[in-house]
LUMVO-503544 format. One record per atom (N, C-alpha, C): residue in three letters; x negated, y, z. Coordinates in pm, whole numbers, plus 32768, in hexadecimal, padded with zeros to 4 digits. Layout:
# LUMVO-503544
alaXYZ
...
//
This chain:
# LUMVO-503544
met7F8F7FAA800F
met7FFA800A7FEF
met7F9F80898015
ser7FD080D37FA8
ser7F8B814E7FAC
ser7FBC81E07FE3
lys7F8F822C800D
lys7FC88298804E
lys801782E17FC0
phe7FE682EF7F3F
phe801583337ECE
phe809E82C57E87
trp80B7823E7ED2
trp8144821B7EB9
trp81B7827C7EE9
ser823982517E7C
ser829E82977EA3
ser82D8822A7F1C
pro8315826A7F44
pro838282177FA3
pro83C581AB7F4B
val840481B37ECF
val8466815B7E90
val83DE80E77E88
val8384810B7E4D
val8313809D7E17
val82D980557EB2
ser82D680907F26
ser82A080567F90
ser83027FE97FB1
arg83AD7FEC7FAB
arg840E7FBE7FD3
arg83FB7F337F8F
leu83FC7F297F0B
leu83FB7ED97E8A
leu83C67E567E99
thr84137DFC7E84
thr83D87D7D7E8B
thr83BF7D457DE3
pro83827D707DB4
pro838D7D307D10
pro83B17CB27CD4
tyr83CE7C857C82
tyr84087C0F7C36
tyr83737BE07C15
thr83997B787C4B
thr83127B007C10
thr83317A9F7B99
pro82E67AB47B1C
pro831D7A7B7A8A
pro82D579F37AC8
gly831C79977A3D
gly82E578F27A50
gly8277790C7A24
glu81F578997A5B
glu817578BB7A37
glu816C78B079A0
gln80F278F27973
gln80D978BA78FA
gln8051788B790F
pro7FF577F37928
pro7F8477CB7956
pro7F2677A178DB
lys7ECB779078DD
lys7E4E778E7896
lys7E22770A78A2
leu7E6676AC7874
leu7E3B7626788D
leu7E2275C87814
ser7DE2759D77E9
ser7DBD75387789
ser7E3174C97783
lys7E3974A7770C
lys7EBE74427717
lys7F317448776C
leu7F4E74B87754
leu7FBE74D477C5
leu805174B4779E
val8097749577F9
val8139747177DD
val815A74DC7821
lys81CB752977BE
lys81D675937825
lys825C75B277F6
leu82AB75917871
leu831C75647898
leu838075BD7903
asn83277652792E
asn835A768E798B
asn838777217983
thr836B775B78C1
thr83F5780278C8
thr844877E47863
asn846C77807848
asn84EA775B780B
asn84D877977777
glu84737790772D
glu842B778476BD
glu847B7718765F
asn8492777875CC
asn84E476F4757A
asn846676C5752D
pro84497634752D
pro83F475F27507
pro83C975D1747A
tyr84407634745C
tyr844176337397
tyr842476A8737F
gly83FA76BA730D
gly83A8775972BE
gly843977A87293
pro840578157284
pro84797864726F
pro849B786871CF
ser852178A271BE
ser852B786F713B
ser84D6789C70CD
pro84B67844704C
pro846A78696FFE
pro848B79096FA8
leu84FA793B6FA3
leu850C79AC6F5C
leu850C7A0D6FBF
ala84FC7A2D704E
ala84D97A5370A8
ala84317A9770A7
leu83DA7A0F709A
leu83597A097088
leu832B7A737020
ala83867A446F75
ala83687A6F6EF8
ala838C7B106F19
ala84127B4C6F5C
ala840E7BB46F5F
ala83C87C266FAB
met837C7BF27009
met830A7C127059
met82777C487000
ser82807BC06FC3
ser81F67BA86F87
ser82187C256F10
ala82977C4A6EC5
ala82B17CB76E87
ala827A7D476EA5
glu82A27D576F1C
glu82967DDC6F64
glu82277DCF6F64
leu81A67D8C6F84
leu81137DEE6F9F
leu81047E166F25
gly80CB7E816F37
gly80AD7EFB6EF9
gly80837F6E6F10
asp80947FE86E9D
asp80A580656EAA
asp80F780A86F34
asn816B806B6F12
asn81DE80996F70
asn81EE80936FD8
leu815E80357024
leu815A803170C3
leu813080C770D3
arg80FA81217091
arg80E681A370D3
arg816481FA70EC
leu81C181B570C1
leu822F821570DA
leu82B681DB7147
tyr82E682477193
tyr833981F97200
tyr838C81A471EB
pro83E8813A7227
pro8453810C71EB
pro84CD81527215
asn853B80F2719C
asn85B0813971CC
asn85B5812E725A
pro85E881B672A2
pro85F381C87326
pro868E8166735C
asp86D3816D7305
asp8765812C730A
asp8774807B72EF
ala8713804972BE
ala86D07FCD7270
ala876C7F9A7229
glu8794801171E7
glu882B7FF571A5
glu881B7F697137
pro87C17F3D70F0
pro87D57EB770B5
pro87E17E377116
leu87AE7E3E7181
leu87D57DD671ED
leu885B7DF57223
lys88897E5F7256
lys890E7E807276
lys89677E5E7214
leu89447E687188
leu89C77E267131
leu899F7DAE7118
ala89437D5F7116
ala89597CE17111
ala89A27C9C7158
leu89867CDA7203
leu89B97C8E72A3
leu8A327CB27281
ala8A897D45723F
ala8B0C7D5A720D
ala8B567CE671B9
glu8B117CD47143
glu8B477C937104
glu8B617C0D7135
gln8AFF7BCF71A0
gln8B1B7B5B7192
gln8B747B2E7203
asn8B987BAB722F
asn8C207B8672A1
asn8C8C7BD97250
ala8CAF7C3B71EB
ala8D017C5871A3
ala8D8E7C3671E5
ala8DBB7B7E71EA
ala8E1A7B5C71CE
ala8E5A7B93726E
his8DFD7BB772E4
his8E277BCC734C
his8E547C6B7376
gly8E467CB772E5
gly8E347D5B72E3
gly8DE27D8F7316
ile8D6C7D4672FE
ile8CE17D977324
ile8CAC7DD672AB
thr8C977E4F72C7
thr8C517EAC7273
thr8BD17EE872A3
pro8B727F2D7278
pro8ADB7F467291
pro8B107FB97307
ala8B6880287321
ala8BA2804D739F
ala8BB7800A7401
his8BC27F8E73F4
his8BE57F17746D
his8B207ECE7496
val8AD67F0B7468
val8A457EC37460
val89DD7EEC7499
phe89A07EDF7508
phe89107F2F7531
phe889D7EA47536
val88337F19750E
val87DA7EA974FC
val873B7ED97566
gly87027E8C7585
gly868F7EBA75CE
gly860F7E4775EC
asn85C57E6275FF
asn85407E2C763E
asn854A7DB07681
gly85847D53762C
gly85957CEA76AE
gly86217D0576E6
ser86577C797718
ser86E27CB9775F
ser86C17CDD77F4
asp86497CE4782B
asp86297CF57892
asp86407D957894
glu85E87DAA7811
glu86127E587829
glu86917E8F7804
val86EA7E3977D0
val87687E5577A8
val87CE7E5A7841
leu87A57DEB789A
leu87EE7DD278FB
leu87BD7E4A797E
ala87167E657962
ala87277EE479B2
ala87527F537984
his877F7F7B7919
his87B57FF878FF
his885C7FE5792B
ala88727F7A7911
ala89297F59794F
ala892B7F7279C5
phe88977F4E7A28
phe88DB7F5B7ABC
phe88C07FF97AC1
gln886B80307A9C
gln886480D17A8F
gln88EB813D7A7C
ala891C81027A14
ala8968813A79AB
ala89F880FD79E0
leu8A08808979FE
leu8AA180867A36
leu8AD5805E7AA0
met8A7A80087AFA
met8A797FE57B79
met8AB580457BD5
gln8AF780767C1D
gln8B2E80C67C7C
gln8ABD80D97CFC
his8AA381387D14
his8A4581497DA3
his8AA281517E3D
glu8B0D81757E02
glu8B7881807E7C
glu8B7D81187EC1
gln8B7980B17E80
gln8BC2800C7ED7
gln8B637FA77E93
ala8B3D7F337ECC
ala8AFC7EC77EB3
ala8B387E897E5A
ile8AD67E6F7E07
ile8AD87DFD7D90
ile8ABB7D937DD8
leu8B017D0F7D8C
leu8AF17C987D85
leu8AD17C427D12
phe8A967BFC7D4E
phe8A3C7B8F7CE4
phe8A107AF37D63
pro8A2C7A937D32
pro8A137A277D82
pro89A47A127DDF
asp899279D77E11
asp891B79BB7E6C
asp889E79617E4D
ile88CF79007E0A
ile885578C27D86
ile888478E47CF1
ser882B79497CD8
ser882E79907C5B
ser87AD79C27C0D
tyr879279FC7BBC
tyr87417A4D7B63
tyr871E7A957BEB
ser867E7A8A7BE9
ser864E7ACF7C7C
ser86297B587C4E
phe86347B987BDC
phe86247C1E7BBC
phe86987C787BE5
tyr87107C1C7BFA
tyr87797C877C37
tyr877A7CCB7CA8
pro872B7C827D06
pro87047CCA7D7F
pro868B7D437D58
thr86327D257D19
thr85CE7D917CE2
thr86017E0B7CB1
tyr86797E0E7C4D
tyr86A87E5D7C03
tyr87147EBA7C88
cys874A7E7F7CE5
cys87817ED67D5E
cys87237F177DCD
gly869A7EC47DBC
gly864B7F2D7DF1
gly86067FA87DD9
leu86127F9B7D45
leu859A7FFD7CEF
leu8607805B7CD2
tyr868980507CDC
tyr86E680C17CB5
tyr873B80E67D3F
gln871580787DA1
gln874D80A37E39
gln87D680897E26
ile882280287DFD
ile889D7FF47DE9
ile88A87FA27E5D
ala89027FB17ED4
ala893B7F357F0F
ala897F7EDF7ED5
his895A7E637EEF
his89847DF67ED0
his89B27D837F41
arg89F07CFF7F14
arg8A277CA57F60
arg8A497C1B7F10
met89D87BD17F4F
met89D07B437F0C
met8A357AF17F49
val8A917AD87ECB
val8AE07A697EE5
val8AD879E67EFF
pro8ACB797B7F5E
pro8AAE78EA7F49
pro8AEB78A17ECE
leu8AD178687E98
leu8AEB77EE7E49
leu8B2C778C7E9E
ala8B65772C7E6A
ala8BA076C07EAE
ala8B55763E7EC9
glu8B6575D47F0A
glu8B1375A87F24
glu8A9F753D7EAA
asp8B25753F7E40
asp8B0475007DEC
asp8ABF753F7D5B
phe8AB975E77D7B
phe8A69764B7D48
phe8AA276647CF3
thr8B48767F7CED
thr8B9576B67C78
thr8B9D77567CC3
leu8BBC77687C6C
leu8BE8781A7C74
leu8CB8781C7CB2
arg8CC178257D22
arg8D4E787C7D3A
arg8D9A78DB7D07
val8DD878D87CAB
val8E1379797C8F
val8E5779B17CE7
asp8E9B794D7D32
asp8EFB79A17DA7
asp8E9379F57E07
asp8DFC79B47DFD
asp8DAC7A257E83
asp8DC27A6B7E51
tyr8DBE7ACB7DC5
tyr8DC87B4A7DA2
tyr8E1A7B867D8B
leu8E907B547D91
leu8F1D7BAA7DA6
leu8F437BD17E10
asn8F8D7C417DFA
asn8FEF7C857E5E
asn8F5E7CBA7ED0
thr8F037CCB7EB2
thr8E867D277EFC
thr8E707D9D7E87
pro8E597E127EF7
pro8E147E807EC1
pro8D987E4B7E6B
ala8D577E7A7E1C
ala8CD97E5A7DC6
ala8CB47EBE7D84
gly8C457EFA7D78
gly8C157F7F7CFF
gly8BB47F1C7C9A
gly8BD37EA37C91
gly8BB97E637BFA
gly8BA87DCB7C55
ile8BAA7D8A7BD0
ile8BB17D0C7BEE
ile8B2F7CBB7B7E
ile8B027C707B7C
ile8A937C3C7B40
ile8A7A7B9A7B3E
phe8A817B587AEE
phe8A357AB67B02
phe8A177A957A7F
pro89AA7A377A73
pro898B79F679F6
pro89FD796A79CA
asn8A1B79667945
asn8A8478FC7945
asn8A2378AC78A2
pro8A04785B789D
pro89E177D8792A
pro8981783D7987
asn89AB77F279F8
asn895378437A90
asn88CC780C7A85
ala886E78547AB1
ala87FA78657AA6
ala87BA78687B42
pro878377EC7B78
pro8735779E7B3A
pro878077077B23
thr87FC76FF7B4C
thr883876827B42
thr884876537ADE
gly88A876A47A83
gly88AB76527A09
gly8947763F7A09
cys89A3765B7A85
cys8A3A76417A81
cys8A6976BA7A35
leu8AFD768C79E6
leu8B1376E37997
leu8BA8771A79C2
leu8BEE778579C1
leu8C67779B79EC
leu8CB277BB7952
leu8D3577697964
leu8D7F775C78EB
leu8DD077E178C2
leu8DD278157842
leu8DF5788C7810
leu8E7778B7786D
asp8EC0782F7863
asp8F36788278A5
asp8F4E78B3791C
glu8ED178847976
glu8EBB78B07A18
glu8E6A792F79E9
val8E00793B798D
val8DCE79B1797A
val8E597A207970
glu8E947A347909
glu8F0D7A8278F3
glu8F537AA37983
arg8F587A2679B3
arg8FBD7A4A7A3A
arg8F887AB37A91
leu8EE37A797A9E
leu8E8B7AE77AFD
leu8EA07B707AC8
val8E9E7B947A26
val8E917C2E79F8
val8F217C4C7A17
ala8F707C2C79F3
ala90067C4D79F1
ala901B7C817A84
gly8FE87C1F7AF7
gly8FD87C227B81
gly8FD27C9F7BC5
gln8F4E7CE17B67
gln8EFA7D467B9E
gln8EE27DC47B2B
pro8F6D7E2E7B2B
pro8F7E7E537AB6
pro8F367EFD7ABC
asp8EFD7F057B25
asp8EE97F6B7B6C
asp8E457F987B6A
cys8E187F107B65
cys8D777F0C7B5A
cys8D5E7ED17AD5
val8CD47F0E7AB4
val8CA67E847A2B
val8C6F7E0B7A74
val8C807D947A24
val8C527D317A41
val8C0B7D1679BA
ile8B847CE479D8
ile8B0C7CD47975
ile8B077C457978
val8B037C05791E
val8B067B637906
val8A707B6078C6
asp8A007B2578E3
asp89797AFA78B5
asp89887A9A7892
glu897B7A8D7800
glu89AF7A1B77BA
glu88F179E77771
ala88B879E677C1
ala880B79C87772
ala8820791A7749
tyr887678CE777A
tyr8873784A7765
tyr88DA7808771A
val8947785976F4
val89D1784D76E1
val89BA77DD763E
asp896977FA761D
asp896777D17570
asp89437713758F
phe892177017603
phe88F3768A7625
phe898675F97649
gly89EA765B7653
gly8A3A760B7684
gly8AC4765476CC
gly8AD576DA76A0
gly8B477739770B
gly8B997777766D
asp8C17779F76A9
asp8C487808766A
asp8C4778977680
ser8BF678C9762E
ser8BDD795B763A
ser8C7179C67654
ala8C2B7A0B76AB
ala8CAA7A7C76E3
ala8CF67AF27654
ile8C927B0C7603
ile8C9C7B4E75AF
ile8D597B8A7588
pro8D8A7AEA755F
pro8E097B107520
pro8E497B4375AB
leu8E397B537626
leu8E837BB77683
leu8E797C467681
val8E037C787634
val8DCC7CF6761D
val8E4E7D53761A
ala8EAD7D3F7582
ala8EE07D7F754C
ala8F607D7D75AA
arg8F8E7D4E75EB
arg8FEA7D4B767B
arg8FC27D7B7703
tyr8F4C7D717717
tyr8F137DC5777E
tyr8EAD7E1B7790
pro8EEA7E9277A2
pro8E777F097790
pro8DFF7F0F7823
asn8E0E7E9E7869
asn8DB87EBB78F6
asn8D5B7E2378D8
leu8D567DDE7868
leu8D0C7D7C786F
leu8C807D9577DD
leu8C0C7D747824
leu8B957D8777F2
leu8B5E7D1D77A3
val8B247CD47745
val8AE87C46774D
val8A5F7C7A7709
val89F37C4F775D
val89817C5D7747
val897C7BB77710
gln88F87BC57693
gln88AB7B277663
gln88347B5E7654
thr87DE7B0C7636
thr872E7B0175DA
thr872B7AAC755F
leu86B17ADC7564
leu86A57A9A74CF
leu86187A4D750C
ser85E97A537583
ser85877A047598
ser85C3796275C1
lys8620792D75D5
lys863478B275F0
lys8662786A7580
ser86D3785B752D
ser8726781974CD
ser86E0785F743B
arg86BA78AD7455
arg865678F773D3
arg85D578D773BD
ser85A878A87445
ser851278A47439
ser84B2791D7419
leu84E27999744B
leu847C79E17414
leu84667A5574C8
ala843879E47541
ala84337A3375C3
ala83B57A72759C
gly83537A687544
gly82F77AE2751D
gly83037B25750D
leu83757B6474CF
leu837A7BE17466
leu83EE7C3B74C8
arg842B7C067530
arg84647C4C759A
arg84D07CA27567
val85567C5E7550
val85B27CA6750F
val861E7C7F7561
gly86907CCD7580
gly87067C9275E1
gly87767CF575B5
phe87DB7CF075C8
phe88547D1D7586
phe88C97D2E7602
ala89217D9875EB
ala89AA7D907621
ala8A357D9C75C6
ile8A957D6D7600
ile8AE47D9775AE
ile8B687DB275FE
gly8BC27E2475F9
gly8C0D7E557658
gly8C597EC77623
his8CCC7EEC764A
his8CF97F7C7641
his8CB67FD975EB
pro8CBD8029759F
pro8C6680977572
pro8C6A80E87608
asp8CAD81147639
asp8C8A818376AC
asp8C3581247707
leu8C1D809C771F
leu8BB280627744
leu8B478073770B
ile8B32806B76A5
ile8AE580547619
ile8A8280F0763E
thr8AEA81817618
thr8AC881ED764A
thr8A49821C76EA
ala8A8F81E17742
ala8A4C81E677CC
ala89C8819A77C4
leu89AD810B7769
leu894980E6776B
leu88D7813A7716
glu88FC818B7698
glu88C081927633
glu888B82427684
arg88E4827976D9
arg88D682FD7738
arg882382FB7782
val882E827677C3
val87D8825A7837
val874A821477BF
lys875581CC774F
lys86E581BE7719
lys86BC823C76AC
asn870E82827687
asn86A88323765E
asn868D837076C6
ser86A18335772D
ser865F836F779E
ser85EE834877E9
phe85CC82EB779D
phe857A827877C9
phe84FD825D777E
asn851E824276DB
asn84BF82067678
asn8534821975FB
ser8525825175A6
ser856D82697525
ser853B81F474DC
tyr84D981A874DB
tyr849E814674A1
tyr849280C074D2
pro84EA8090751D
pro84BD7FEB753F
pro84C07F8B7508
leu84ED7FA67479
leu84C87F2F741B
leu84637F8473C1
asp83F17F1B73BB
asp838D7F377316
asp83BD7EF1729E
arg83817F337249
arg83C27EEB71C6
arg83B87E5F718B
met83317E3171E3
met83497DAA71E9
met83BC7D597205
ala83F17D98729C
ala845D7D6972D4
ala84DC7D7B7277
ile84FF7DD17264
ile856B7DF4721C
ile858F7DA97198
val850E7D7A7146
val85347D4470D6
val85537CC270FE
gly84D27C847163
gly84DF7BFA7173
gly85677BD271B1
ala85877C297217
ala85E87C137254
ala86777BE971DE
thr867D7C3C719B
thr86ED7C557147
thr86F37BCE70EC
ala86867BAE70BB
ala86807B30707D
ala86A87ACB70B7
ala86777ABB7127
ala86857A587185
ala87177A127196
ile876A7AB371A2
ile87E07A9D71B9
ile88447A7B7159
lys88097A8270DD
lys88407A8A7074
lys883E79EA7051
asp87DC7991706B
asp87A17932703B
asp87D978CB70AD
gln8864789B7072
gln88D4786470CC
gln887D77C170DD
ala886977A17049
ala884576EE7020
ala87D976FE70B4
his87757726709B
his870D770E70ED
his8726773E718A
phe8779777A71BB
phe87CB776B722F
phe881E77017261
asp885F76CA71F1
asp889E7657722B
asp883D75C57240
lys881475C371DE
lys878D754D71DD
lys8746757F725A
thr870975D2728E
thr86C475CE7309
thr86FC75B8737A
arg878475E57383
arg87B775E47401
arg87DD756A73F5
gln8829750873BB
gln884B74AA73B9
gln87D6744873F2
ala878D745D73B5
ala8704740073F4
ala86F673FF748A
val86DC74A27493
val86E9749F7526
val875A74637579
ile87B774817558
ile88377407759D
ile883B738D75BC
ala87FA73447523
ala87BE72C37520
ala875E72A07594
ser86E372E37596
ser867072E57605
ser86C872EE7673
arg86F87335769D
arg874B7352772F
arg877B72E97743
glu87D3729B76E8
glu880F72137749
glu87B571CF773C
his877C71A576F3
his870571237702
his86AE7138779E
leu869471E577B2
leu864971F27835
leu869771D0788F
val871F72137890
val876A7205790C
val877871527923
gly878A70FE78C5
gly879B708178D6
gly86FE70497929
gly8699704A78F5
gly8620702C791A
gly8619705679A2
leu863970E579C7
leu862170F87A3C
leu869470A47AB2
ala86F9708C7A88
ala8778704F7AC6
ala870E6FC67AEE
ala86F46F947A85
ala86D36EF17A6F
ala864D6F007AD5
leu86266F5A7B34
leu858C6F4F7B63
leu85E06FA67C17
gly865C6F997BDC
gly86976FA17C69
gly86B5704A7C8B
phe8697709C7C33
phe86D071207C5A
phe876F715C7C62
asp875471B47CB0
asp87ED71F77CA5
asp87E0728A7C45
val8853727B7BDD
val882A72E47B63
val88A7731A7B51
leu88AC739E7B8D
leu890273EC7B62
leu8951740C7AD8
pro89C7740A7AB8
pro89E9740A7A41
pro89AE748E79F5
ser898874827970
ser894975017928
ser895074FC7886
ala8974758978A2
ala89BF759D7812
ala8938761177DB
ala88D9762A782B
ala8874766677D9
ala87D1761D77BB
asn8782763F779F
asn8723761B774F
asn86BC75E177B7
phe86DA75CA785A
phe867C757778A6
phe87007536790F
val86BB74E6796F
val870F74A679C2
val86BC74D77A52
phe870574A67AC2
phe871374B67B2D
phe871474507B64
ala86B373EE7BD6
ala86A673A87BDF
ala865C73827C8A
arg86A373167CC0
arg865672F97D48
arg864472797D77
his85F272547DA1
his85D171AB7DB7
his860071CC7E47
pro8682714B7E67
pro868971407EE5
pro8624712B7F76
arg85B870EF7F31
arg855170A27F97
arg84C470E77F90
his84CC71437F40
his842B71887F04
his844372187F2A
asp83D4727F7F62
asp83E472F77F46
asp83A973377EDA
gly842573C97EB8
gly840573D67E34
gly837374267E30
ala832E747D7E96
ala82B1749C7E7B
ala825474617E5D
lys824573F27EA2
lys8203736F7E80
lys81E973397DFC
leu825A730C7DE0
leu8277730B7D48
leu8263736D7CE6
ala826F73B37D0B
ala8233741B7C97
ala81AD74427CAF
ala815A74417D1A
ala80D9743E7D13
ala809F73D27CE6
arg80F3733E7D14
arg809572EA7CBD
arg80A872EB7C27
leu8103730E7BD0
leu813973157B4F
leu80C873A17B25
arg808773ED7B5A
arg8069744D7B48
arg7FD074187B3C
ala7FA173C67B9F
ala7F10737E7B79
ala7EFB730C7AFF
asp7F7A72EB7AE2
asp7F7272D17A3E
asp7F88733479E1
gly7F7F739779F2
gly7F9173F2799E
gly802974157955
ile807973EE79A7
ile810673FD7971
ile8160747979FC
ile819274DC79B6
ile819D753079F4
ile8254755D79FE
val829775447A97
val830E75547A6C
val830275CC7AE4
arg838475FA7B04
arg83AA76977B43
arg83F776327BE4
his83B7764B7C55
his840976527CD8
his83DF76CD7D32
phe847676C67D55
phe84A477387DAC
phe84A577297E24
gly846E779C7E7A
gly844477707F1B
gly84DC77997F73
ser853877C47F33
ser85BA78007F93
ser860477747FB7
ala863B779E8036
ala866A773D8081
ala86D376B28046
arg872D770A8004
arg877B76A17FC1
arg8758764D7F66
ile86CA76897F14
ile86A676147EC6
ile863275FE7EA6
ala85CF760C7F16
ala858A761B7F2B
ala854A75677F0D
gln85A9750D7F12
gln856874687ED0
gln859D74787E41
phe85D674B57E04
phe85EC74A87D70
phe855074FF7D11
leu855174967C9D
leu84E874CF7C45
leu854874EA7B97
arg851575657B6E
arg857775777B08
arg850375667A95
ile852F751A7A36
ile850174DF79D8
ile852A751B7955
thr84E1756F78FD
thr84EA7588787C
thr84ED74FB7813
val8545751077D3
val858574A17770
val851974DB7721
gly84A374707701
gly844374827680
gly847974307612
thr83F8741B75AF
thr842073A77552
thr8412732175A6
asp844972B07540
asp846A72477584
asp83D6720E7599
glu838A7218757D
glu82DD71F47596
glu82CB721F7654
ala82F472A97671
ala82C872C976CC
ala831272AD7712
cys83AC729B7707
cys83FD72507763
cys83DC71DD7797
gln83A571A07747
gln83787115776F
gln82EB710777BB
ala82A1715D77B5
ala822371717806
ala825A71857872
leu82A971F17893
leu82E5723F792D
leu831571977954
leu8368713F790B
leu83AD70D07926
leu8353705A7975
asp82F170507919
asp82726FF47934
asp8204700179BD
ala821A708D79CA
ala81A670BD7A30
ala81F970B57AB0
leu82AA70E17AB4
leu82D770E87B17
leu82E6704E7B4B
gln82FD6FD67AF5
gln83056F457B1B
gln828B6F2A7B47
ala82296F5B7B17
ala819F6F137B68
ala81956F517BE5
his81AD6FC57C01
his81A1701A7C8B
his820C70077CCD
leu82816FAA7CB7
leu82D46F857D01
leu82D06F0E7D63
glu827B6EE37D00
glu82456E397D1E
glu81CF6E557DA6
asp819F6EBE7D96
asp811B6ECD7DDE
asp81316F0C7E51
met818A6F817E4E
met81C26FF07EBB
met81F36F967F2D
pro81D06FCB7FA8
pro82066F8D8007
pro827F6FD38020
val82FA6F8F806C
val83886FE5806F
val837C704380E0
asp839A70C080AE
asp83BA712B8106
asp842D7135814A
phe8487710D8132
phe851E71248161
phe85587086818B
//
């Protein structure tokens, strides 16, 4: 701590991102990256953008990308005025916290959820209340109704659990809290859920946030977007243009636009991840793991007789990296990214060997 720090900085507990280890022969299953490469059309578009134009600023409104996203969702009444884009969904969420969450009342989000949410609250000095998930780690909509809220946010599917809230329940929550903004963070929705975007035309308090990092294999490009009523989008634009008028560079705009348009590549890679997830779930269950139902590109699993932290450490020694969280309710779980079939099998083989060798912890 320094005497030059502001009081806000002194009070912050920063978000800790997933490790990006520098190990040889690494099986990296800890940060939910897509195991398959980006759209060839996206790579071609970015390659074509390399040239003298990089001396010029990008389009500050990323109009080609907004148009592509609007066209993709035109059947639901979405126009470019309903679309906001930013430097990854984390930036989009950060702007939403500042622009749309009321500071007079506590906002609500699950107690087991994306750990960036309390960080944003600390940064923007927003009061919050964490609502406990049910014993089976599902979100109970009734816990969010009939209570004052400065805003509500939750991932769907949830992270790190992977559990999905069905669309009719999402709508019940949004309809039941008409006086505050409800943000549905859909970073993983393409792997098994129904997006809430079709609800946007009916609910002016709904903001849906997605990313191209997961299902579009563009985590390294940093592109996220939000879809909501134009009044909500205008608020986000006002914050963005008071912070950074050019959040997306030229490469990001053309690459993301091409990726959105390449439906065939999206469908192929998404289905491959879903198939690998089901194989991984079956393999873990055969080893005695309890695996939560997942609609994401990761699974959340615990073994009833072995400590999660010890298992994670054993796997790391093998060069297999998974994510372990120390929070009390989930300390025995491992969050495992769905990799290629070969990567998933390497994980299962390593776990089988360790389970045969390790003493029972519980």
